[in-house]
C-alpha angles and dihedrals in degrees: 000000000000116000138192124203115221132185117248133281090028092057088055092047091051090047090049093050094244093115117046099185135050110209119215138171090233135055128232129204090202115112122178141057118002134177120220111225123190113220120248097227121077119239113269113250098240094043088050093052090049098049106018100064128174091266092056094046089050094052093051094045092047096044090049089044090236100127113180098005103081102128099171132252096340088068089069131058115263129201094029145106103249105178146347126235145164116262098216103169147002111213128189108232113246133164087258091053093048088054089062095056126098116241087248093054090047093057093047098059145042101251097176110155112266095028122108135250113213103206114217126193136173094031113188116195109217116239087239131010113258113221111234139155112250131213140200120268121006110330141179115258113198106211 
Protein backbone atom coordinates (compact mmCIF):
# COMPACT_ATOMS: atom_id res chain seq x y z
CA UNK A 1 0.00 0.00 0.00
CA UNK A 2 1.23 3.52 -0.73
CA UNK A 3 1.94 5.68 2.31
CA UNK A 4 2.67 9.31 3.10
CA UNK A 5 4.56 10.56 6.14
CA UNK A 6 3.07 13.63 7.79
CA UNK A 7 4.31 15.71 10.74
CA UNK A 8 2.27 15.59 13.93
CA UNK A 9 -0.25 16.91 14.84
CA UNK A 10 -1.39 17.07 11.20
CA UNK A 11 -1.09 13.27 10.79
CA UNK A 12 -3.40 12.83 13.79
CA UNK A 13 -5.82 15.40 12.38
CA UNK A 14 -5.92 13.47 9.08
CA UNK A 15 -6.37 10.14 10.88
CA UNK A 16 -9.19 11.55 13.03
CA UNK A 17 -11.00 12.92 9.98
CA UNK A 18 -10.54 16.53 11.11
CA UNK A 19 -8.32 17.44 8.15
CA UNK A 20 -9.53 16.36 4.69
CA UNK A 21 -6.55 17.46 2.62
CA UNK A 22 -2.82 16.98 2.94
CA UNK A 23 -1.09 19.94 1.30
CA UNK A 24 2.18 19.37 -0.53
CA UNK A 25 4.51 21.34 -2.77
CA UNK A 26 4.37 18.57 -5.37
CA UNK A 27 1.56 16.77 -7.21
CA UNK A 28 0.92 13.06 -7.57
CA UNK A 29 -0.88 11.11 -10.25
CA UNK A 30 -1.47 8.26 -7.80
CA UNK A 31 -5.07 7.57 -6.76
CA UNK A 32 -6.11 4.76 -4.45
CA UNK A 33 -5.48 3.34 -0.98
CA UNK A 34 -2.97 5.24 1.13
CA UNK A 35 -1.64 4.81 4.67
CA UNK A 36 -1.21 7.87 6.88
CA UNK A 37 2.12 7.69 8.71
CA UNK A 38 3.16 10.07 11.49
CA UNK A 39 6.76 11.21 11.35
CA UNK A 40 9.18 10.04 14.01
CA UNK A 41 10.68 13.45 14.69
CA UNK A 42 8.90 16.07 16.75
CA UNK A 43 8.12 19.37 15.10
CA UNK A 44 10.87 21.93 15.61
CA UNK A 45 9.78 24.70 17.99
CA UNK A 46 10.21 27.59 15.57
CA UNK A 47 8.59 25.65 12.70
CA UNK A 48 5.66 24.83 14.97
CA UNK A 49 5.26 28.47 15.99
CA UNK A 50 5.24 29.52 12.34
CA UNK A 51 2.78 26.94 11.00
CA UNK A 52 0.88 25.63 14.01
CA UNK A 53 -0.78 28.88 15.02
CA UNK A 54 -3.37 29.37 17.74
CA UNK A 55 -6.24 28.93 15.25
CA UNK A 56 -4.95 25.50 14.17
CA UNK A 57 -4.42 24.42 17.78
CA UNK A 58 -7.98 25.52 18.61
CA UNK A 59 -9.45 23.57 15.67
CA UNK A 60 -7.66 20.35 16.59
CA UNK A 61 -8.49 20.69 20.29
CA UNK A 62 -12.15 21.49 19.59
CA UNK A 63 -12.63 18.78 16.97
CA UNK A 64 -10.94 16.17 19.18
CA UNK A 65 -13.01 17.46 22.12
CA UNK A 66 -9.84 18.12 24.10
CA UNK A 67 -10.25 21.78 25.06
CA UNK A 68 -7.36 23.13 27.06
CA UNK A 69 -5.14 20.04 26.96
CA UNK A 70 -3.41 20.33 23.59
CA UNK A 71 0.24 19.86 24.51
CA UNK A 72 1.71 19.76 21.02
CA UNK A 73 3.13 16.85 19.04
CA UNK A 74 3.92 14.66 22.08
CA UNK A 75 0.14 14.24 22.55
CA UNK A 76 -0.01 12.21 19.32
CA UNK A 77 1.76 8.94 18.38
CA UNK A 78 4.89 9.39 16.27
CA UNK A 79 6.62 6.92 13.96
CA UNK A 80 3.41 4.95 13.30
CA UNK A 81 0.82 4.16 10.67
CA UNK A 82 -2.30 5.77 12.14
CA UNK A 83 -4.97 5.24 9.48
CA UNK A 84 -5.76 4.26 5.93
CA UNK A 85 -7.70 6.30 3.41
CA UNK A 86 -8.44 6.71 -0.28
CA UNK A 87 -6.46 9.36 -2.13
CA UNK A 88 -9.14 10.53 -4.54
CA UNK A 89 -7.72 13.71 -6.05
CA UNK A 90 -4.72 16.02 -6.25
CA UNK A 91 -5.84 19.60 -6.77
CA UNK A 92 -3.62 22.55 -7.67
CA UNK A 93 -4.33 25.29 -5.15
CA UNK A 94 -5.91 28.33 -6.75
CA UNK A 95 -7.89 31.26 -5.36
CA UNK A 96 -11.06 29.56 -6.61
CA UNK A 97 -10.22 26.33 -4.79
CA UNK A 98 -9.37 28.17 -1.56
CA UNK A 99 -12.83 29.79 -1.68
CA UNK A 100 -14.43 26.30 -1.42
CA UNK A 101 -12.63 25.36 1.82
CA UNK A 102 -14.00 25.62 5.35
CA UNK A 103 -12.27 27.92 7.85
CA UNK A 104 -11.14 24.83 9.80
CA UNK A 105 -9.56 23.25 6.71
CA UNK A 106 -7.77 26.49 5.83
CA UNK A 107 -5.96 26.69 9.17
CA UNK A 108 -4.85 23.04 8.98
CA UNK A 109 -2.88 23.25 5.73
CA UNK A 110 -0.49 25.36 3.70
CA UNK A 111 -2.81 26.64 0.99
CA UNK A 112 -0.24 28.84 -0.72
CA UNK A 113 -1.15 29.36 -4.38
CA UNK A 114 0.57 26.82 -6.63
CA UNK A 115 0.83 24.07 -3.99
CA UNK A 116 -1.34 20.93 -4.11
CA UNK A 117 -4.16 19.59 -1.95
CA UNK A 118 -4.25 15.79 -1.76
CA UNK A 119 -7.93 15.00 -1.16
CA UNK A 120 -8.52 12.04 1.20
CA UNK A 121 -11.80 10.19 1.72
CA UNK A 122 -12.96 7.08 3.59
CA UNK A 123 -10.41 7.57 6.36
CA UNK A 124 -10.26 4.60 8.71
CA UNK A 125 -8.44 5.08 12.00
CA UNK A 126 -6.56 1.91 12.95
CA UNK A 127 -7.50 0.31 16.31
CA UNK A 128 -3.85 0.68 17.38
CA UNK A 129 -1.00 2.63 15.73
CA UNK A 130 1.45 0.37 13.89
CA UNK A 131 5.13 1.32 14.34
CA UNK A 132 6.80 1.89 10.97
CA UNK A 133 9.77 3.75 9.57
CA UNK A 134 8.64 6.54 7.28
CA UNK A 135 10.21 7.95 4.17
CA UNK A 136 10.06 11.12 2.14
CA UNK A 137 7.65 11.30 -0.77
CA UNK A 138 5.07 8.65 -1.57
CA UNK A 139 6.39 5.28 -0.42
CA UNK A 140 5.34 1.63 -0.19
CA UNK A 141 4.24 0.32 3.20
CA UNK A 142 4.35 -3.44 3.56
CA UNK A 143 1.55 -4.27 5.99
